[in-house]
N, C-alpha and C positions, 0 to 999 in steps of 0.2 A: 693578617690584615683584616680578617673577618671576626676575630675573637672579640673585640670591643662590642661589636654589634650583637654577637651572641650573648655576651654578658648582659647587655641592655635588655635583650628579649627575655632572658631568664628573670631579671629583676622586675620587669614590667609584669610578667606572668605571675610571679610570686606576690606582687602587690595586689594584683587583681584577685588572686585567690584569698588573700587576707581580707580584702573588702567584702568578698562574697561570703566568707565564713563569719563575718561580723567582728573580726579582729582588727586592731588598729592601735594607734598610739594611745597611752593613758589619757583619759579625759575626752577622747573623741568617740562619738556615737554612744555615749552613756545613756541617752534618753531612749525610752521604749516607745517607738512610734508604730508598733505592730497593730494591725487592725484586729478588733475583737473577733473571736471565733464563734460562729453561729452554733446554737444548741443542736445536738444530734436529732435526727428525724424521729418522730414518735413511732414506737414499735407496734402500736395497735393492740387490740382491735379498736376500730374507730368508736364504737359504742358497745356498752354492756347494759342490759336491762331493757325495760319497755317504758315508753312515754305516753301518758294519757293526754287528751286534748286540753283538759283544764289544769294541767300542771304548770308550775312556775318555771320559765326558761331562764336559767341563770347562766349567762355567757362567760366564757373563759376570760379571766383577768378582771371581770366586772362585778358590779354589785346590783342588788335589787331591793327596793323598799317593799317590805312585806306588811300585811295587815297587822294592826296592833302596835304600830310604831317600831316594829322590828325590821331587820334586814339581814341579808346574807351576801357573801362574796365568794366567788370561785377563784381561789388564788393559785392553785397549781394542779397540774394533771400528771399522772404517772401511769405507765403501761409496760407490761413485760412480754407482750406478744400473745398472751393467753387471757389476761383479765385486765381490769382497769380500776384505779382508785382516784379520788379527788380530795383536795384539801379545801375545806370550807371555813370561812371566818365570819364571826358575828358582825353585824352592822352592814349597812349599804355602802358606806364609805370608810376608808381606813382611819383608825384612831389608835393611839397607844393603848396597850393593855387588852386589846380584843382577843378573845379565845379562838383557837383554831382546832379543827379536828379532821382527821383523815377518815373518809367514809367509803363504803362500798355500796353497790346497787342493792336495794332492799332494806337498807339500814334505816332505823328510826332516828330522827334528829329533832332538836327543839331550838327555836329562835324566839327570844323575847316571850317565852312561855307558850308559844304556839307550836303544835306538833306537825311534823312532815315526814313523809317517807321518801327516801332517795329512789325515785323510780328508774332513772336512767343516768348513766355517766358516759359522756362522749368526750372526745378530744377538744371539742369546741363548745360544749355546754353541759350543764347538769340540770335535770328536771326534778323538781321537788313537788311531791303530791300532798296538798293540804289535807289533814285528817279531820278538821272541823268544818262542818257544813257552812258556818258563818264566814269562814275564811274563803271558802270556794265561792260563795256569793259575792263577797267583797271584791275578789279578784276578777269576777266576771261583770261587775257593775259598769254601767255607761258613765263616761266622764261628764263633768259639768258642761264642757265645751269641746267640740272637735277641732277647735282652732288652737294651735300652739301659741302660748304666751311667753314661754321661756322660763327657766328656773323651776323651783318646786311647784309652781302652778301647773306644770305639765305632768304631775304625778299620775293622774288618771289616764294619760296617753302613753306614758313610758313604762308603767308597772301594772300591766293589766293583761287579761286574756279576753277582754270584751271583743266579740266578733266584729262589730262595726269599726273599732279602732284597728284591729288586725287587718281588716279589709282595706282601710284607708292607708295603712302603712305599706301593704303589699302593692297598692296602686302607685305609690310614690317611687317604687323601684322599677328598673327595666323589666320587660316581660321575660318569661321563661325562655332561656336560650340566648338572651341578649346580654350585653356586657355593661357593667358599672365601672367607671374609671374614677379612682380617688387620686387626685393630683398630689405630688410631693413637693409643693411649692409653699408650704406653710399655710395654705388656705384651708377653709372649712367647707365641707360638702354637707348641706343641710337638707332635711326631708320634712314633709308636712306634719308629721306627728311628733316633732320635737327632737328627733335624733340628728346628731351631727357627727361627721367622720373626719378624722385628720390622720395623715401619714407621718409617723415619727422617723422612720428610716427605711431605706431600700438598699439592699446589697445584691445587685445583679450577679456578681461573681460567685457569691456564696449561695445565691438563689433563695434568699430569705427577705422578708419584709416585716415591718411592725406598724400596725395602725390601730387607732382607738376610736371608740364610740362613746359619746356623752349624751345624756338625755335627762332633763329635769335636774341639771347640775350634779349628776352622778355619773361616774365612769361605768358605763354599762357593759363595755367590752374592751379588752386590751389584748389584742391578738399579736403576740410577739413571736418572732421566728417562724411565721407561716411560710409555706413553700408552695410551689406550683402543684396543683392537684389536691391541696388540703381543702377541707370543708370548713366554712365559717357560717355563722347565723347572725342576722341583723333584723330586729323587730319582727321575728317570726318567719322571715324569709331565709332560704338557704342559698348559698353561693359556693362556687368552687374557685379557688385562686387560679386564674387562667394565664396570667402573664405578669412579669415584673420587669419594669424598665427603670432607668434613672429618673424618669419623669412621673411615673404613676404605678399604682397597683390596680390591676384589672381583674374584676370578679365577674364570673359568668353565673347568671341566675339559673338555678337548677330545680327549685321547687318553691 
């Protein structure tokens, strides 16, 4: 009298197992709706080499317009737990046919005929040391205006080591120890020296986020798969990823 019920239970259990294992009738569940897997955590060390005050800060995933109509991009970071390398690409913005090179700290590189030394490689930035005194002077020069106008007119605010600009950029961020929230609603968070930030994706389950910085119409930072505890840099200021929610990326100012 109980056998039909038992057979029904076995059939139901088997069907459930088939669904859980991804099996089913032909033509059912053929689509791949799996979520993308986040990249593995960086093995470190965080930084290799030394950074001077007058070096060019080239942020991960971003580009920088260099003196002499040149530019460079920091396209990829690699680390094995003992040392670190970086992939640099010619040009401040991506174009077909640009050359790439894998570099180590202390290596000499050239962009548009101008020589630099790779002073430091970090997970979040590369510091290029200009070898020519004229390039160092150009990078430290004051901009024509301290007011952001948008687009290439902001070159002097976005691609500089000028102390006044760096101080203005620093004041535009929260104080040390305070938190900067970048909302994940498709909006843009803007700052006085022309930098704007947007969130591309947040995955609270994987504990990763992706956000970008644009300045003078150049992608100056593209921080993909950052995790809580990671260091990022924006306009000379350092932050630690403090919290990830479905609504925002929260960065704590550290220096």
